[in-house]
N, C-alpha and C positions, 0 to 999 in steps of 0.2 A: 817660806818667805822667799819672796822673789827679789833679785838684785839686778840693776843695770851695771854691768862692768865694763869700763872703758880703758883700752890698753892701746899700744901702738904695735903696728906690725913691723916687719923687718925693714920696711921701707920708710919707716917714721910716720905713717898715715894712721890716724885715730880709727880705731874699730871698737864698735860696742856690741855686747851681746847679753842677753839675758840668762841669767843662772838661777837655779834653785838651791836653797840650803836650809836645812831643818834647824840648824844652830848657827854657831858663828861662821861667817864666811870666811872660807880659806881658798887661796888662789892656788892652782895646781901648776903643773908644767905646761908649755904650749901656748901660754896666753900672751906672751910678749911683756914689756916693761909696763908696770902698772900706772895709770893715769889718775882714775878717780872710779869711785863707786856711789850709788845711791838706790834707795828702795824703788821698786818699780812696781806699777800695778796696770794691768789691762784695763782698757776703756770700753764700755758697751753703751750704745745709744738707746738700747731697750731696757725698760724698767725691770724686766725679768730676764734671768739668763741662767745658764748652767753650763757645766763642763761635760763634754761627751767624748768618749774614746771611740773611734771607728773601728769596727770589727774587720774591716777590709784592708786598711793599711796601718792600723795600729797607732795612728797619730791622735792627738787630743785637740779639740775644737771648743771654742767659746760659742755657745748658741744662744740666740738664733742669728747672732752675727756671722756665724761660720769663720771666725778668725782662728787661725792655727795658734796653739799655745804650747808651751813647753810642758813636758811631763812633770808632774808634781804641783801644778797649778791648782789652787782651790778657789772657792767662791770669795773668800777673804782678799784674794789677789786681783779682785775684779771691782771697779768702780763704776757707778752709772753716771754718765754724762747726758742730762737731758738735752733734747733738741731746743734751740733757741729759736722762736718764731719771730722773725724780723717783720714788722708791719711797715710797708711803705705808705707815707700819709698820701691819702687820696686828694686829687685836685678837687677844688670846689665844683660841685655838679649842679648846684642850684642857685639861682638868684632871684631876688624879689625886687620889683620895680613898682613904685607908687604911681597910680594913674594920674595923668596930668588934667584930665577933665573931672574926675571924681576923687577928690583927696579922701584918704582912708581906704581906698581900694587898691589891692595889689595885684600885680600880674607876675606870674612865675615863668622864668625860663629854665628849662632842664636840659641837660646834656643827657642824650640817650645814644649809646655808642659813639658814632661819629658826627652825629647830627644834633642839632639844637632845636627845641620846641618851646613855643610860648603859649600861653592860654588867653592872649589878648585878642580882641577882634581885629587888630590891624594885621595879623599873620594872613587872614583871608583875603585881605585887600592888596597885600604886596604880591608882585608878580613872581618874585623869587622865594616866596613864603619866608622872608626874613623881615620882621617887623623892626621898628626902631629900637626895641629892647634888645634884640639880638645883635643889631648893628652897633649898638652902644657897648656891647662886650668886645667888639673888634673881630667878630667872627666873619670869615669870607667864605 
């Protein structure tokens, strides 16, 4: 079981460290005055993970995050934190306008990249290719 142990150093500053204990937590020498303790779990953004001991340096890592963990860490000491996908609401990219000459007929203005296109015949007559529908949107 992993614990987050918070103590103070000789200057009175808070110091936290992660310690492993198979049974009740006992605080030894060299930790400074005790402030608090809480259960600790490493976090992984991957839905699959494992503990790997490097044959090169002997350190333990949480894979595939490659976060260094303390010796004695088990899979039970890790929780999966799923990525939260934040969707930014899209601006309206299509507008419908009813024809002034043919009621019941609609023209569509669409935003394509940074430009606006309309499927009405007035687009072809306008010098700047901006029909009255595009101008009504306030696009310049």
